[in-house]
One Martini backbone bead per residue (centre of mass of N, CA, C, O) as a GRO file, in nm:
protein
  408
    1MET     BB    1   2.870  -1.252   0.391
    2ARG     BB    2   2.986  -0.941   0.401
    3LEU     BB    3   3.139  -0.787   0.687
    4ASN     BB    4   3.167  -0.543   0.894
    5ASP     BB    5   3.248  -0.438   1.200
    6GLU     BB    6   2.960  -0.363   1.289
    7GLU     BB    7   2.824  -0.631   1.200
    8ARG     BB    8   2.997  -0.819   1.376
    9ALA     BB    9   2.903  -0.695   1.642
   10MET     BB   10   2.608  -0.768   1.611
   11LEU     BB   11   2.653  -1.080   1.582
   12ALA     BB   12   2.797  -1.087   1.880
   13GLY     BB   13   2.598  -0.891   2.070
   14GLU     BB   14   2.702  -0.584   2.129
   15ALA     BB   15   2.395  -0.451   2.059
   16GLY     BB   16   2.221  -0.685   2.132
   17ALA     BB   17   1.971  -0.916   2.092
   18ALA     BB   18   1.795  -0.777   1.880
   19CYS     BB   19   2.021  -0.709   1.679
   20GLN     BB   20   2.117  -0.996   1.644
   21TRP     BB   21   1.864  -1.106   1.522
   22ALA     BB   22   1.850  -0.914   1.281
   23ILE     BB   23   2.120  -0.995   1.136
   24GLU     BB   24   2.052  -1.293   1.110
   25HIS     BB   25   1.801  -1.260   0.939
   26GLN     BB   26   1.937  -1.100   0.705
   27MET     BB   27   2.139  -1.323   0.627
   28CYS     BB   28   1.929  -1.526   0.534
   29VAL     BB   29   1.809  -1.352   0.314
   30GLY     BB   30   2.073  -1.290   0.160
   31LYS     BB   31   2.150  -1.583   0.093
   32TYR     BB   32   1.896  -1.656  -0.068
   33PHE     BB   33   1.954  -1.394  -0.280
   34GLY     BB   34   2.274  -1.346  -0.312
   35ALA     BB   35   2.404  -1.157  -0.117
   36LYS     BB   36   2.717  -0.997  -0.043
   37ASP     BB   37   2.581  -0.755   0.118
   38PHE     BB   38   2.523  -0.446   0.257
   39VAL     BB   39   2.284  -0.169   0.275
   40PRO     BB   40   2.218   0.133   0.354
   41VAL     BB   41   1.940   0.275   0.533
   42SER     BB   42   1.703   0.558   0.600
   43GLN     BB   43   1.435   0.367   0.599
   44ALA     BB   44   1.142   0.220   0.755
   45HIS     BB   45   0.853  -0.006   0.669
   46ILE     BB   46   0.580  -0.156   0.848
   47MET     BB   47   0.410  -0.458   0.814
   48ALA     BB   48   0.170  -0.514   1.109
   49ASP     BB   49  -0.101  -0.644   1.134
   50THR     BB   50  -0.301  -0.822   1.356
   51GLU     BB   51  -0.427  -1.023   1.160
   52SER     BB   52  -0.144  -1.137   1.081
   53LEU     BB   53  -0.005  -1.178   1.356
   54GLY     BB   54  -0.147  -1.231   1.601
   55GLU     BB   55  -0.078  -1.351   1.903
   56ALA     BB   56   0.211  -1.455   1.839
   57GLY     BB   57   0.322  -1.194   1.707
   58VAL     BB   58   0.282  -1.007   1.951
   59GLU     BB   59   0.456  -1.165   2.149
   60TRP     BB   60   0.716  -1.133   1.988
   61LEU     BB   61   0.729  -0.826   2.000
   62GLU     BB   62   0.739  -0.808   2.311
   63ARG     BB   63   1.003  -0.962   2.347
   64LEU     BB   64   1.182  -0.783   2.173
   65ALA     BB   65   1.126  -0.511   2.335
   66SER     BB   66   1.267  -0.641   2.610
   67GLN     BB   67   1.537  -0.626   2.481
   68PRO     BB   68   1.840  -0.561   2.419
   69GLY     BB   69   1.868  -0.352   2.149
   70SER     BB   70   1.543  -0.242   2.072
   71GLN     BB   71   1.631   0.012   1.910
   72VAL     BB   72   1.592   0.198   1.662
   73ARG     BB   73   1.830   0.369   1.419
   74ILE     BB   74   1.596   0.448   1.227
   75PRO     BB   75   1.347   0.556   1.063
   76THR     BB   76   1.034   0.404   1.175
   77ILE     BB   77   0.737   0.289   1.021
   78THR     BB   78   0.381   0.252   0.963
   79ASP     BB   79   0.128   0.092   0.866
   80PRO     BB   80  -0.170   0.022   0.877
   81ARG     BB   81  -0.406  -0.053   1.090
   82GLY     BB   82  -0.693  -0.235   1.232
   83THR     BB   83  -0.789   0.061   1.335
   84ASP     BB   84  -1.030   0.303   1.442
   85PHE     BB   85  -1.111   0.365   1.754
   86ALA     BB   86  -1.345   0.581   1.700
   87ALA     BB   87  -1.496   0.346   1.490
   88ALA     BB   88  -1.529   0.051   1.599
   89ALA     BB   89  -1.831   0.038   1.676
   90ARG     BB   90  -1.948   0.103   1.390
   91LEU     BB   91  -1.790  -0.159   1.266
   92LYS     BB   92  -1.807  -0.404   1.472
   93GLN     BB   93  -1.570  -0.441   1.643
   94GLN     BB   94  -1.391  -0.628   1.859
   95GLU     BB   95  -1.227  -0.624   2.158
   96TRP     BB   96  -0.995  -0.824   2.087
   97MET     BB   97  -0.886  -0.654   1.855
   98LEU     BB   98  -0.815  -0.399   2.022
   99ALA     BB   99  -0.627  -0.531   2.229
  100LEU     BB  100  -0.416  -0.628   2.024
  101GLU     BB  101  -0.354  -0.350   1.910
  102ARG     BB  102  -0.247  -0.219   2.170
  103ARG     BB  103  -0.009  -0.411   2.206
  104ALA     BB  104   0.136  -0.354   1.942
  105ILE     BB  105   0.179  -0.053   1.986
  106ALA     BB  106   0.346  -0.075   2.246
  107ALA     BB  107   0.579  -0.236   2.118
  108PHE     BB  108   0.659  -0.034   1.900
  109GLN     BB  109   0.717   0.202   2.093
  110ALA     BB  110   0.945   0.049   2.249
  111LEU     BB  111   1.119   0.037   1.970
  112GLY     BB  112   1.078   0.339   1.828
  113VAL     BB  113   0.829   0.350   1.662
  114LEU     BB  114   0.644   0.520   1.426
  115MET     BB  115   0.291   0.589   1.431
  116THR     BB  116   0.169   0.650   1.115
  117ASP     BB  117  -0.041   0.468   0.964
  118THR     BB  118   0.068   0.431   0.645
  119CYS     BB  119   0.048   0.399   0.263
  120ILE     BB  120   0.130   0.735   0.200
  121ASN     BB  121   0.423   0.849   0.275
  122TYR     BB  122   0.497   0.971  -0.016
  123GLN     BB  123   0.274   1.215   0.049
  124THR     BB  124   0.382   1.299   0.370
  125ILE     BB  125   0.669   1.138   0.461
  126MET     BB  126   0.961   1.170   0.367
  127PRO     BB  127   1.035   1.129   0.078
  128ALA     BB  128   1.197   0.974  -0.139
  129VAL     BB  129   1.490   0.969  -0.337
  130LEU     BB  130   1.701   0.952  -0.575
  131GLY     BB  131   1.884   0.658  -0.477
  132GLU     BB  132   1.744   0.577  -0.222
  133HIS     BB  133   1.768   0.361   0.048
  134MET     BB  134   1.521   0.117   0.146
  135ALA     BB  135   1.274  -0.047   0.391
  136TYR     BB  136   0.993  -0.164   0.249
  137GLY     BB  137   0.663  -0.317   0.262
  138ASP     BB  138   0.455  -0.191   0.108
  139THR     BB  139   0.368  -0.228  -0.216
  140GLY     BB  140   0.280   0.065  -0.286
  141VAL     BB  141   0.532   0.200  -0.170
  142VAL     BB  142   0.748   0.059  -0.336
  143ILE     BB  143   0.651   0.123  -0.629
  144TYR     BB  144   0.649   0.430  -0.601
  145SER     BB  145   0.940   0.475  -0.500
  146ASN     BB  146   1.086   0.332  -0.731
  147SER     BB  147   0.939   0.472  -0.983
  148VAL     BB  148   0.869   0.782  -0.918
  149LEU     BB  149   1.135   0.843  -0.723
  150GLY     BB  150   1.396   0.639  -0.747
  151ALA     BB  151   1.423   0.438  -0.544
  152ARG     BB  152   1.537   0.164  -0.310
  153SER     BB  153   1.335  -0.141  -0.300
  154ASN     BB  154   1.201  -0.401  -0.148
  155PHE     BB  155   1.005  -0.638  -0.036
  156GLU     BB  156   0.934  -0.620   0.309
  157GLY     BB  157   0.891  -0.795   0.555
  158GLY     BB  158   0.816  -0.738   0.870
  159PRO     BB  159   1.082  -0.850   1.001
  160SER     BB  160   1.275  -0.715   0.793
  161ALA     BB  161   1.198  -0.420   0.849
  162LEU     BB  162   1.268  -0.427   1.150
  163ALA     BB  163   1.561  -0.510   1.113
  164ALA     BB  164   1.640  -0.251   0.959
  165GLY     BB  165   1.579  -0.061   1.195
  166LEU     BB  166   1.799  -0.197   1.391
  167THR     BB  167   2.057  -0.180   1.169
  168GLY     BB  168   2.047   0.012   0.898
  169ARG     BB  169   1.992  -0.234   0.693
  170THR     BB  170   2.023  -0.435   0.384
  171PRO     BB  171   2.022  -0.649   0.153
  172ARG     BB  172   2.206  -0.666  -0.157
  173TYR     BB  173   1.934  -0.682  -0.369
  174GLY     BB  174   1.773  -0.642  -0.642
  175TYR     BB  175   1.659  -0.303  -0.631
  176HIS     BB  176   1.964  -0.222  -0.536
  177LEU     BB  177   2.037  -0.298  -0.830
  178PRO     BB  178   2.092  -0.168  -1.135
  179GLU     BB  179   2.041  -0.426  -1.320
  180GLN     BB  180   1.739  -0.481  -1.198
  181ARG     BB  181   1.607  -0.192  -1.325
  182ARG     BB  182   1.555  -0.298  -1.592
  183ALA     BB  183   1.372  -0.349  -1.848
  184THR     BB  184   1.178  -0.655  -1.960
  185LEU     BB  185   0.907  -0.510  -2.068
  186LEU     BB  186   0.661  -0.413  -2.315
  187VAL     BB  187   0.388  -0.166  -2.294
  188ARG     BB  188   0.128  -0.066  -2.491
  189VAL     BB  189  -0.061   0.242  -2.485
  190GLU     BB  190  -0.385   0.355  -2.631
  191TYR     BB  191  -0.481   0.461  -2.332
  192THR     BB  192  -0.541   0.741  -2.135
  193PRO     BB  193  -0.634   0.791  -1.845
  194ARG     BB  194  -0.873   0.994  -1.632
  195ALA     BB  195  -0.937   0.802  -1.399
  196LEU     BB  196  -0.861   0.626  -1.121
  197HIS     BB  197  -0.997   0.351  -1.203
  198ASP     BB  198  -0.843   0.339  -1.472
  199TRP     BB  199  -0.559   0.323  -1.356
  200GLY     BB  200  -0.611   0.064  -1.199
  201ALA     BB  201  -0.685  -0.113  -1.440
  202LEU     BB  202  -0.420  -0.081  -1.589
  203GLY     BB  203  -0.248  -0.201  -1.363
  204GLY     BB  204  -0.383  -0.479  -1.366
  205ILE     BB  205  -0.312  -0.555  -1.657
  206VAL     BB  206  -0.003  -0.527  -1.634
  207GLY     BB  207   0.024  -0.728  -1.403
  208ARG     BB  208  -0.076  -0.976  -1.561
  209ILE     BB  209   0.149  -0.965  -1.773
  210ALA     BB  210   0.383  -0.996  -1.580
  211GLY     BB  211   0.361  -1.192  -1.308
  212ASP     BB  212   0.647  -1.082  -1.167
  213TYR     BB  213   0.881  -0.962  -0.956
  214TRP     BB  214   1.123  -0.956  -1.191
  215GLN     BB  215   0.951  -0.774  -1.345
  216VAL     BB  216   0.993  -0.474  -1.571
  217PRO     BB  217   0.778  -0.260  -1.675
  218ALA     BB  218   0.718  -0.077  -1.981
  219VAL     BB  219   0.543   0.223  -2.041
  220VAL     BB  220   0.391   0.316  -2.350
  221GLY     BB  221   0.181   0.610  -2.460
  222ILE     BB  222   0.158   0.825  -2.269
  223ASP     BB  223   0.009   1.170  -2.314
  224ARG     BB  224   0.073   1.240  -2.003
  225ILE     BB  225   0.107   1.367  -1.684
  226PRO     BB  226   0.063   1.219  -1.406
  227GLY     BB  227  -0.050   1.214  -1.102
  228SER     BB  228  -0.012   1.099  -0.790
  229ASP     BB  229  -0.288   0.947  -0.767
  230GLU     BB  230  -0.266   0.796  -1.034
  231LEU     BB  231   0.003   0.647  -0.968
  232LYS     BB  232  -0.100   0.514  -0.714
  233HIS     BB  233  -0.320   0.332  -0.848
  234PHE     BB  234  -0.144   0.196  -1.055
  235GLY     BB  235   0.074   0.072  -0.865
  236ALA     BB  236  -0.107  -0.084  -0.668
  237ALA     BB  237  -0.228  -0.272  -0.886
  238LEU     BB  238   0.032  -0.382  -1.010
  239ALA     BB  239   0.129  -0.516  -0.745
  240SER     BB  240  -0.126  -0.693  -0.690
  241TYR     BB  241  -0.144  -0.849  -0.979
  242GLY     BB  242   0.206  -0.887  -1.021
  243SER     BB  243   0.430  -0.843  -0.798
  244VAL     BB  244   0.532  -0.557  -0.853
  245ALA     BB  245   0.816  -0.311  -0.782
  246LEU     BB  246   0.867  -0.202  -1.090
  247PHE     BB  247   0.836   0.084  -1.309
  248HIS     BB  248   0.814   0.229  -1.637
  249MET     BB  249   0.751   0.565  -1.781
  250ALA     BB  250   0.744   0.724  -2.054
  251GLY     BB  251   0.807   1.061  -1.970
  252VAL     BB  252   0.791   1.025  -1.631
  253THR     BB  253   1.003   0.856  -1.509
  254PRO     BB  254   1.339   0.893  -1.405
  255GLU     BB  255   1.456   0.599  -1.545
  256ALA     BB  256   1.347   0.548  -1.835
  257ASP     BB  257   1.569   0.627  -2.040
  258GLU     BB  258   1.777   0.407  -1.927
  259ALA     BB  259   1.580   0.138  -1.887
  260ILE     BB  260   1.471   0.154  -2.181
  261ASP     BB  261   1.436  -0.077  -2.445
  262THR     BB  262   1.317  -0.006  -2.762
  263THR     BB  263   1.374  -0.308  -2.886
  264LEU     BB  264   1.162  -0.426  -2.744
  265PRO     BB  265   0.913  -0.626  -2.752
  266ALA     BB  266   0.582  -0.625  -2.736
  267ALA     BB  267   0.379  -0.789  -2.510
  268ALA     BB  268   0.156  -0.553  -2.531
  269SER     BB  269  -0.170  -0.408  -2.586
  270VAL     BB  270  -0.366  -0.130  -2.459
  271THR     BB  271  -0.704  -0.054  -2.441
  272GLN     BB  272  -1.002   0.079  -2.368
  273ALA     BB  273  -1.152  -0.192  -2.387
  274ASP     BB  274  -0.979  -0.335  -2.174
  275VAL     BB  275  -1.052  -0.154  -1.937
  276GLU     BB  276  -1.363  -0.196  -1.953
  277ALA     BB  277  -1.356  -0.505  -1.919
  278PHE     BB  278  -1.226  -0.514  -1.645
  279GLN     BB  279  -1.457  -0.360  -1.499
  280ALA     BB  280  -1.704  -0.534  -1.589
  281ALA     BB  281  -1.621  -0.802  -1.443
  282TYR     BB  282  -1.693  -0.675  -1.148
  283ARG     BB  283  -2.015  -0.587  -1.211
  284ASP     BB  284  -2.123  -0.848  -1.281
  285GLY     BB  285  -2.434  -0.921  -1.123
  286ILE     BB  286  -2.450  -0.639  -0.979
  287ASP     BB  287  -2.677  -0.425  -0.794
  288SER     BB  288  -2.663  -0.407  -0.507
  289VAL     BB  289  -2.561  -0.219  -0.206
  290ASP     BB  290  -2.382  -0.226   0.115
  291VAL     BB  291  -2.091  -0.086   0.048
  292VAL     BB  292  -1.865   0.201   0.055
  293VAL     BB  293  -1.511   0.223  -0.051
  294PHE     BB  294  -1.235   0.443   0.043
  295SER     BB  295  -0.947   0.256  -0.031
  296THR     BB  296  -0.664   0.129  -0.124
  297PRO     BB  297  -0.548   0.360  -0.085
  298GLN     BB  298  -0.518   0.615   0.085
  299LEU     BB  299  -0.635   0.930   0.101
  300SER     BB  300  -0.608   1.224  -0.016
  301LEU     BB  301  -0.693   1.548   0.007
  302PHE     BB  302  -0.802   1.563  -0.285
  303GLU     BB  303  -0.992   1.321  -0.273
  304LEU     BB  304  -1.165   1.427  -0.041
  305ARG     BB  305  -1.258   1.684  -0.182
  306THR     BB  306  -1.402   1.545  -0.415
  307LEU     BB  307  -1.598   1.384  -0.243
  308ALA     BB  308  -1.736   1.622  -0.106
  309GLY     BB  309  -1.848   1.750  -0.369
  310MET     BB  310  -2.029   1.496  -0.445
  311LEU     BB  311  -2.198   1.518  -0.155
  312ASP     BB  312  -2.321   1.774  -0.185
  313GLY     BB  313  -2.664   1.763  -0.105
  314ARG     BB  314  -2.647   1.468   0.001
  315ARG     BB  315  -2.754   1.115   0.077
  316VAL     BB  316  -2.687   0.832   0.228
  317THR     BB  317  -2.806   0.471   0.243
  318VAL     BB  318  -2.520   0.361   0.270
  319PRO     BB  319  -2.225   0.286   0.364
  320LEU     BB  320  -1.957   0.533   0.385
  321ILE     BB  321  -1.600   0.486   0.340
  322ALA     BB  322  -1.324   0.699   0.437
  323ILE     BB  323  -0.965   0.662   0.403
  324THR     BB  324  -0.692   0.793   0.588
  325SER     BB  325  -0.443   0.964   0.725
  326PRO     BB  326  -0.312   1.111   1.015
  327GLN     BB  327  -0.192   1.352   0.842
  328ILE     BB  328  -0.465   1.438   0.681
  329LYS     BB  329  -0.713   1.459   0.868
  330PRO     BB  330  -0.664   1.742   1.000
  331ASP     BB  331  -0.694   1.896   0.731
  332ALA     BB  332  -0.982   1.804   0.674
  333ASP     BB  333  -1.101   1.927   0.926
  334ARG     BB  334  -0.999   2.226   0.893
  335SER     BB  335  -1.137   2.247   0.589
  336GLY     BB  336  -1.432   2.086   0.608
  337ILE     BB  337  -1.437   1.804   0.470
  338THR     BB  338  -1.540   1.612   0.684
  339ALA     BB  339  -1.812   1.754   0.737
  340ARG     BB  340  -1.928   1.710   0.451
  341ILE     BB  341  -1.926   1.401   0.453
  342GLU     BB  342  -2.090   1.366   0.723
  343ALA     BB  343  -2.348   1.524   0.629
  344ALA     BB  344  -2.408   1.273   0.421
  345GLY     BB  345  -2.318   1.002   0.610
  346GLY     BB  346  -2.026   0.969   0.624
  347MET     BB  347  -1.699   0.823   0.677
  348VAL     BB  348  -1.393   0.934   0.845
  349LEU     BB  349  -1.094   0.764   0.847
  350GLN     BB  350  -0.791   0.657   1.032
  351GLY     BB  351  -0.500   0.443   1.008
  352MET     BB  352  -0.635   0.244   0.806
  353CYS     BB  353  -0.738  -0.065   0.640
  354PHE     BB  354  -0.980  -0.248   0.524
  355TYR     BB  355  -0.828  -0.538   0.473
  356GLN     BB  356  -0.669  -0.497   0.774
  357SER     BB  357  -0.976  -0.497   0.947
  358TYR     BB  358  -1.145  -0.748   0.950
  359ALA     BB  359  -1.335  -0.785   0.692
  360ARG     BB  360  -1.496  -1.044   0.743
  361GLU     BB  361  -1.614  -0.967   1.021
  362MET     BB  362  -1.755  -0.710   0.922
  363ALA     BB  363  -1.942  -0.846   0.719
  364GLU     BB  364  -2.093  -1.025   0.923
  365ALA     BB  365  -2.185  -0.796   1.127
  366ASN     BB  366  -2.316  -0.604   0.870
  367ALA     BB  367  -2.412  -0.748   0.609
  368TRP     BB  368  -2.178  -0.759   0.395
  369HIS     BB  369  -2.119  -0.799   0.028
  370ASN     BB  370  -2.168  -0.561  -0.156
  371LEU     BB  371  -1.895  -0.379  -0.310
  372VAL     BB  372  -1.773  -0.046  -0.362
  373THR     BB  373  -1.493   0.090  -0.566
  374PRO     BB  374  -1.197   0.274  -0.696
  375SER     BB  375  -1.018   0.016  -0.614
  376ALA     BB  376  -0.835  -0.229  -0.763
  377LYS     BB  377  -0.692  -0.354  -0.525
  378LEU     BB  378  -0.944  -0.419  -0.354
  379VAL     BB  379  -1.091  -0.610  -0.555
  380ASN     BB  380  -0.855  -0.822  -0.557
  381ILE     BB  381  -0.891  -0.899  -0.241
  382LEU     BB  382  -1.205  -0.931  -0.138
  383GLY     BB  383  -1.286  -1.213  -0.241
  384GLY     BB  384  -1.127  -1.354   0.008
  385TYR     BB  385  -1.361  -1.208   0.220
  386GLY     BB  386  -1.667  -1.244   0.086
  387TYR     BB  387  -1.690  -1.049  -0.149
  388ARG     BB  388  -1.859  -0.835  -0.397
  389PRO     BB  389  -1.679  -0.650  -0.615
  390ALA     BB  390  -1.676  -0.311  -0.750
  391LEU     BB  391  -1.549  -0.107  -1.021
  392LEU     BB  392  -1.561   0.243  -0.979
  393SER     BB  393  -1.619   0.547  -0.983
  394MET     BB  394  -1.654   0.799  -0.772
  395GLN     BB  395  -1.935   0.886  -0.872
  396GLU     BB  396  -2.062   0.601  -0.871
  397CYS     BB  397  -2.018   0.553  -0.570
  398VAL     BB  398  -2.196   0.782  -0.473
  399ASP     BB  399  -2.455   0.691  -0.613
  400ALA     BB  400  -2.465   0.415  -0.468
  401ALA     BB  401  -2.483   0.532  -0.178
  402CYS     BB  402  -2.763   0.690  -0.237
  403THR     BB  403  -2.932   0.429  -0.376
  404GLY     BB  404  -2.814   0.116  -0.354
  405LYS     BB  405  -2.710   0.124  -0.658
  406ILE     BB  406  -2.590   0.042  -0.957
  407PRO     BB  407  -2.517   0.204  -1.215
  408ALA     BB  408  -2.589   0.181  -1.556
   0.00000   0.00000   0.00000
């Protein structure tokens, strides 16, 4: 890879051992993907939950934080953590989980990382703008920023995102290159979703059609402009089911006019029946409900307000967990939204993500098996943690929480 003077100085150790490690790591990544040089990035976002890190990963973070040159040089933020400490006892999380989490937080803070603990930073914290190069880790963050905002980022693994924070750059490959951002397949949609779980189902279907990180699906046929939460659920599911990092939506996303070749043959057409069949496959054979989860991605203030309205005057009979970001939770508290959800028996948690919070151990400790959620991304993941998940609308999830049964 071609290095400029500053990068050669980093490689020589002149900026400290931590920065030297970072540039060496990034050169390995760049060489693997055929990057010719680096591109400056203005923000990094790190996925590093302690369930994934484990004891060895936290020890590595602590060693790195103790080295010279270990301060990040660009704004660097974090994905959701493994717990909301205020709710850990209610979730029956164990003390060793919390101790490991505290150590990881201390190491990140020593590195100068901002503990934002969110997967919806594009809705809350300095969203990227068209053409801005980023080093983002969370798949939902990457696909929303690339597609809806027109920023440029690849999926950055935890060490790679931290390396970008330390060096202020990332290898120039993949979706940092204009030619990589052109649509590669066309998906015609004959049904424009109206509810969030429908958007998630559509994202899951398109993800299965694409099925490849290097595929860039172009969605045509949407008959209105979706809102931020709708695009959030669509993109999160698309990334989860298809490993996709960028999509274009005709008449909606900023690069669609230039990126979509209308002469491409349609890879598939998606109907309302397809969306309904996708959802039905997840609820088949499930009757009773053990836990209801609104998470993955974290909820916006508007989603929380909608949930509160659905719960007004009702009472849940099984645990209902709603998870948002630390940036949104104070607004929900101040607006009375949190109090309304909690008055119905629900929990409003912040800064965590359900599947990154020792979901299997929580299931065993609480005897949770059947789970309902409006998040298509979450149902795609939780089967691997021992749950039987069902994908329902927000209203159906509330009804299930109040009755303990999946609505007919």
